[in-house]
VEXFIGU-292239 format. One record per residue (C-alpha): residue in one letter; x negated, y negated, z. Coordinates in nm, 3 decimals, decimal comma, padded with zeros to 5 digits. Example, Ala and Ser with C-alpha at 12.3 -4.5 7.8 and 13.67 -1.06 7.14 Angstrom:
BEGIN
+------+---------+---------+---------+
! rest !       u !       v !       w !
+------+---------+---------+---------+
!    A ! -01,230 !  00,450 !  00,780 !
!    S ! -01,367 !  00,106 !  00,714 !
+------+---------+---------+---------+
//
This chain:
BEGIN
+------+---------+---------+---------+
! rest !       u !       v !       w !
+------+---------+---------+---------+
!    M ! -13,718 ! -15,759 !  13,508 !
!    F ! -13,426 ! -15,633 !  13,300 !
!    K ! -13,520 ! -15,366 !  13,046 !
!    P ! -13,313 ! -15,326 !  12,732 !
!    P ! -13,151 ! -14,988 !  12,675 !
!    V ! -13,336 ! -14,733 !  12,476 !
!    A ! -13,285 ! -14,781 !  12,104 !
!    W ! -13,047 ! -14,542 !  11,930 !
!    D ! -13,303 ! -14,469 !  11,669 !
!    Q ! -13,528 ! -14,282 !  11,914 !
!    P ! -13,576 ! -13,910 !  11,833 !
!    V ! -13,402 ! -13,783 !  12,150 !
!    Y ! -13,079 ! -13,968 !  12,082 !
!    Q ! -13,093 ! -13,884 !  11,715 !
!    N ! -13,101 ! -13,513 !  11,798 !
!    E ! -12,806 ! -13,552 !  12,037 !
!    I ! -12,604 ! -13,743 !  11,778 !
!    E ! -12,675 ! -13,482 !  11,512 !
!    L ! -12,572 ! -13,209 !  11,756 !
!    M ! -12,246 ! -13,389 !  11,840 !
!    T ! -12,160 ! -13,432 !  11,473 !
!    E ! -12,229 ! -13,067 !  11,397 !
!    L ! -12,042 ! -12,912 !  11,690 !
!    P ! -11,687 ! -13,006 !  11,586 !
!    S ! -11,729 ! -12,850 !  11,246 !
!    E ! -11,829 ! -12,522 !  11,408 !
!    S ! -11,594 ! -12,514 !  11,705 !
!    Q ! -11,284 ! -12,682 !  11,566 !
!    P ! -10,985 ! -12,451 !  11,509 !
!    A ! -10,891 ! -12,323 !  11,169 !
!    Q ! -10,722 ! -12,570 !  10,938 !
!    P ! -10,341 ! -12,553 !  10,927 !
!    N ! -10,166 ! -12,368 !  10,648 !
!    S ! -10,220 ! -12,547 !  10,321 !
!    K ! -09,910 ! -12,619 !  10,117 !
!    T ! -10,056 ! -12,449 !  09,810 !
!    G ! -10,146 ! -12,132 !  09,998 !
!    F ! -09,804 ! -12,117 !  10,161 !
!    L ! -09,625 ! -12,159 !  09,829 !
!    Q ! -09,840 ! -11,890 !  09,669 !
!    W ! -09,763 ! -11,653 !  09,956 !
!    L ! -09,392 ! -11,736 !  09,935 !
!    L ! -09,382 ! -11,662 !  09,562 !
!    V ! -09,557 ! -11,326 !  09,599 !
!    A ! -09,343 ! -11,246 !  09,905 !
!    L ! -09,024 ! -11,303 !  09,706 !
!    V ! -09,147 ! -11,064 !  09,439 !
!    L ! -09,238 ! -10,800 !  09,699 !
!    I ! -08,911 ! -10,829 !  09,893 !
!    T ! -08,714 ! -10,803 !  09,568 !
!    A ! -08,908 ! -10,492 !  09,465 !
!    L ! -08,858 ! -10,339 !  09,810 !
!    S ! -08,483 ! -10,408 !  09,792 !
!    L ! -08,455 ! -10,248 !  09,449 !
!    L ! -08,641 ! -09,942 !  09,578 !
!    A ! -08,417 ! -09,924 !  09,885 !
!    V ! -08,100 ! -09,935 !  09,674 !
!    H ! -08,208 ! -09,646 !  09,452 !
!    L ! -08,315 ! -09,415 !  09,734 !
!    P ! -08,120 ! -09,088 !  09,766 !
!    E ! -07,808 ! -09,124 !  09,979 !
!    R ! -07,932 ! -08,868 !  10,230 !
!    L ! -08,219 ! -09,102 !  10,320 !
!    K ! -07,995 ! -09,403 !  10,382 !
!    L ! -07,922 ! -09,326 !  10,745 !
!    L ! -07,727 ! -09,592 !  10,931 !
!    L ! -07,942 ! -09,815 !  11,155 !
!    V ! -08,255 ! -09,612 !  11,076 !
!    Y ! -08,239 ! -09,742 !  10,720 !
!    A ! -08,246 ! -10,104 !  10,843 !
!    V ! -08,524 ! -10,038 !  11,096 !
!    V ! -08,753 ! -09,882 !  10,837 !
!    Y ! -08,684 ! -10,168 !  10,596 !
!    G ! -08,772 ! -10,423 !  10,864 !
!    L ! -09,093 ! -10,245 !  10,963 !
!    I ! -09,217 ! -10,217 !  10,605 !
!    A ! -09,117 ! -10,570 !  10,504 !
!    G ! -09,245 ! -10,737 !  10,821 !
!    G ! -09,578 ! -10,557 !  10,815 !
!    A ! -09,637 ! -10,602 !  10,442 !
!    L ! -09,547 ! -10,971 !  10,427 !
!    T ! -09,754 ! -11,055 !  10,736 !
!    T ! -10,053 ! -10,865 !  10,600 !
!    L ! -10,014 ! -11,060 !  10,278 !
!    A ! -10,006 ! -11,387 !  10,474 !
!    V ! -10,328 ! -11,293 !  10,652 !
!    K ! -10,491 ! -11,218 !  10,317 !
!    F ! -10,391 ! -11,565 !  10,200 !
!    G ! -10,557 ! -11,712 !  10,510 !
!    L ! -10,232 ! -11,841 !  10,662 !
!    T ! -10,176 ! -11,891 !  11,031 !
!    I ! -09,891 ! -11,678 !  11,169 !
!    N ! -09,695 ! -11,952 !  11,345 !
!    S ! -09,327 ! -12,018 !  11,413 !
!    K ! -09,273 ! -12,172 !  11,069 !
!    L ! -09,406 ! -11,867 !  10,888 !
!    T ! -09,213 ! -11,632 !  11,117 !
!    L ! -08,891 ! -11,820 !  11,040 !
!    T ! -08,969 ! -11,794 !  10,669 !
!    L ! -09,027 ! -11,422 !  10,716 !
!    V ! -08,685 ! -11,383 !  10,879 !
!    C ! -08,522 ! -11,574 !  10,590 !
!    L ! -08,694 ! -11,339 !  10,344 !
!    I ! -08,566 ! -11,037 !  10,536 !
!    I ! -08,211 ! -11,175 !  10,529 !
!    F ! -08,246 ! -11,238 !  10,156 !
!    G ! -08,373 ! -10,883 !  10,101 !
!    Q ! -08,093 ! -10,722 !  10,302 !
!    S ! -07,832 ! -10,936 !  10,126 !
!    L ! -07,977 ! -10,826 !  09,793 !
!    V ! -07,955 ! -10,463 !  09,902 !
!    L ! -07,591 ! -10,515 !  09,999 !
!    Y ! -07,510 ! -10,688 !  09,670 !
!    L ! -07,675 ! -10,423 !  09,452 !
!    S ! -07,530 ! -10,134 !  09,654 !
!    H ! -07,183 ! -10,287 !  09,628 !
!    D ! -07,232 ! -10,330 !  09,254 !
!    R ! -07,316 ! -09,960 !  09,217 !
!    Y ! -07,015 ! -09,870 !  09,432 !
!    K ! -06,787 ! -10,080 !  09,209 !
!    A ! -06,922 ! -09,912 !  08,896 !
!    A ! -06,858 ! -09,565 !  09,042 !
!    T ! -06,506 ! -09,664 !  09,155 !
!    L ! -06,412 ! -09,805 !  08,815 !
!    K ! -06,545 ! -09,492 !  08,651 !
!    Q ! -06,313 ! -09,279 !  08,863 !
!    F ! -06,011 ! -09,493 !  08,778 !
!    K ! -06,091 ! -09,482 !  08,407 !
!    A ! -06,131 ! -09,105 !  08,422 !
!    D ! -05,768 ! -09,072 !  08,537 !
!    R ! -05,565 ! -09,122 !  08,218 !
!    T ! -05,229 ! -09,020 !  08,364 !
!    S ! -05,113 ! -09,377 !  08,406 !
!    M ! -05,224 ! -09,465 !  08,053 !
!    V ! -05,034 ! -09,172 !  07,900 !
!    I ! -04,713 ! -09,250 !  08,091 !
!    D ! -04,739 ! -09,618 !  08,003 !
!    R ! -04,777 ! -09,531 !  07,635 !
!    M ! -04,482 ! -09,296 !  07,656 !
!    F ! -04,255 ! -09,569 !  07,796 !
!    S ! -04,380 ! -09,829 !  07,550 !
!    T ! -04,323 ! -09,611 !  07,241 !
!    G ! -04,007 ! -09,432 !  07,353 !
!    E ! -03,654 ! -09,567 !  07,352 !
!    P ! -03,406 ! -09,542 !  07,639 !
!    P ! -03,129 ! -09,285 !  07,588 !
!    E ! -02,782 ! -09,395 !  07,477 !
!    D ! -02,599 ! -09,195 !  07,740 !
!    P ! -02,516 ! -09,431 !  08,034 !
!    Q ! -02,610 ! -09,177 !  08,305 !
!    A ! -02,932 ! -09,077 !  08,132 !
!    R ! -03,012 ! -09,443 !  08,067 !
!    K ! -02,966 ! -09,522 !  08,436 !
!    E ! -03,202 ! -09,241 !  08,535 !
!    Y ! -03,448 ! -09,360 !  08,272 !
!    E ! -03,446 ! -09,711 !  08,417 !
!    Q ! -03,498 ! -09,579 !  08,770 !
!    V ! -03,797 ! -09,373 !  08,660 !
!    F ! -03,934 ! -09,672 !  08,472 !
!    K ! -03,904 ! -09,892 !  08,784 !
!    Q ! -04,078 ! -09,628 !  08,994 !
!    F ! -04,357 ! -09,606 !  08,739 !
!    Q ! -04,401 ! -09,984 !  08,733 !
!    A ! -04,416 ! -09,990 !  09,113 !
!    A ! -04,675 ! -09,711 !  09,114 !
!    K ! -04,871 ! -09,893 !  08,846 !
!    T ! -04,872 ! -10,213 !  09,051 !
!    E ! -04,975 ! -10,024 !  09,364 !
!    R ! -05,255 ! -09,856 !  09,170 !
!    K ! -05,378 ! -10,194 !  09,048 !
!    E ! -05,377 ! -10,334 !  09,401 !
!    T ! -05,562 ! -10,028 !  09,528 !
!    E ! -05,823 ! -10,068 !  09,257 !
!    E ! -05,876 ! -10,436 !  09,344 !
!    R ! -05,897 ! -10,354 !  09,715 !
!    L ! -06,151 ! -10,079 !  09,658 !
!    L ! -06,368 ! -10,315 !  09,457 !
!    Q ! -06,400 ! -10,560 !  09,745 !
!    I ! -06,712 ! -10,567 !  09,959 !
!    S ! -06,510 ! -10,481 !  10,271 !
!    S ! -06,416 ! -10,151 !  10,109 !
!    Y ! -06,781 ! -10,075 !  10,042 !
!    L ! -06,875 ! -10,152 !  10,403 !
!    Q ! -06,598 ! -09,917 !  10,519 !
!    H ! -06,730 ! -09,655 !  10,278 !
!    R ! -07,082 ! -09,687 !  10,427 !
!    I ! -06,975 ! -09,599 !  10,779 !
!    S ! -06,700 ! -09,353 !  10,680 !
!    P ! -06,919 ! -09,046 !  10,749 !
!    V ! -06,949 ! -09,166 !  11,111 !
!    A ! -06,616 ! -09,334 !  11,184 !
!    K ! -06,304 ! -09,466 !  11,014 !
!    L ! -06,304 ! -09,834 !  11,107 !
!    N ! -06,106 ! -10,125 !  10,971 !
!    D ! -06,198 ! -10,491 !  10,942 !
!    P ! -06,383 ! -10,662 !  11,098 !
!    W ! -06,583 ! -10,372 !  11,244 !
!    P ! -06,762 ! -10,269 !  10,921 !
!    H ! -06,879 ! -10,631 !  10,876 !
!    L ! -06,994 ! -10,651 !  11,238 !
!    F ! -07,180 ! -10,323 !  11,200 !
!    W ! -07,367 ! -10,457 !  10,896 !
!    L ! -07,447 ! -10,775 !  11,091 !
!    L ! -07,587 ! -10,559 !  11,371 !
!    E ! -07,806 ! -10,380 !  11,119 !
!    L ! -07,926 ! -10,714 !  10,983 !
!    I ! -08,021 ! -10,840 !  11,330 !
!    L ! -08,197 ! -10,513 !  11,408 !
!    C ! -08,384 ! -10,535 !  11,077 !
!    C ! -08,503 ! -10,890 !  11,154 !
!    L ! -08,615 ! -10,794 !  11,505 !
!    T ! -08,815 ! -10,497 !  11,383 !
!    A ! -08,971 ! -10,717 !  11,111 !
!    I ! -09,082 ! -10,970 !  11,376 !
!    W ! -09,221 ! -10,688 !  11,590 !
!    A ! -09,415 ! -10,546 !  11,296 !
!    S ! -09,544 ! -10,895 !  11,213 !
!    R ! -09,675 ! -10,941 !  11,566 !
!    Q ! -09,843 ! -10,602 !  11,558 !
!    V ! -10,027 ! -10,698 !  11,238 !
!    T ! -10,125 ! -11,035 !  11,385 !
!    Q ! -10,251 ! -10,875 !  11,707 !
!    S ! -10,448 ! -10,615 !  11,513 !
!    D ! -10,604 ! -10,884 !  11,296 !
!    S ! -10,701 ! -11,088 !  11,603 !
!    E ! -10,864 ! -10,788 !  11,769 !
!    T ! -11,055 ! -10,711 !  11,450 !
!    A ! -11,178 ! -11,067 !  11,411 !
!    S ! -11,269 ! -11,125 !  11,780 !
!    P ! -11,608 ! -10,938 !  11,780 !
!    K ! -11,726 ! -11,162 !  11,497 !
!    R ! -11,684 ! -11,479 !  11,705 !
+------+---------+---------+---------+
//
């Protein structure tokens, strides 16, 4: 004779059902990064990367070694921002790593902008300190050309030479204020290179900085995983 299946309300099946409903909550992986937590981390990370860039700009020149300067920046930024992400409970995935790289690029661009701004200020100060051009210009503007034809001709020749020198000085000043001039100035202690090599060298430093930041981020993630593994 056919026997109906055991009722689901029997104690044995009830215990199994309760166990099945409890297991996923204990064994399921950590929840993905919440939008709020990510935005909070991003805001604090922007503040930290800006502060680090300001500190890097105002370091003594003897500490701003080429390539080494970018590597140290990447190590500090990558390690600090990843540690901050772990504190916020974020998962270090490809999205966060890409955001980290964007922050590093922003920080290095800020360092370049602020360093160039300081270079421009120093260059303009040097040009303003040289008052020779101003004195000669005032002399020509207030004086009158001589009446003697030969002396007047010489006067006009000197005036043309002065105007040409003045124009050349203005062009030199504008050229020195460009960012390409600053990049040439950065590598001048090592080599005298013209465009586009100073730009390519800075791009190399930027790539190296991003790579070291990713390496530092992975080291922090690995260390955090090893620390958390005994607790599981």
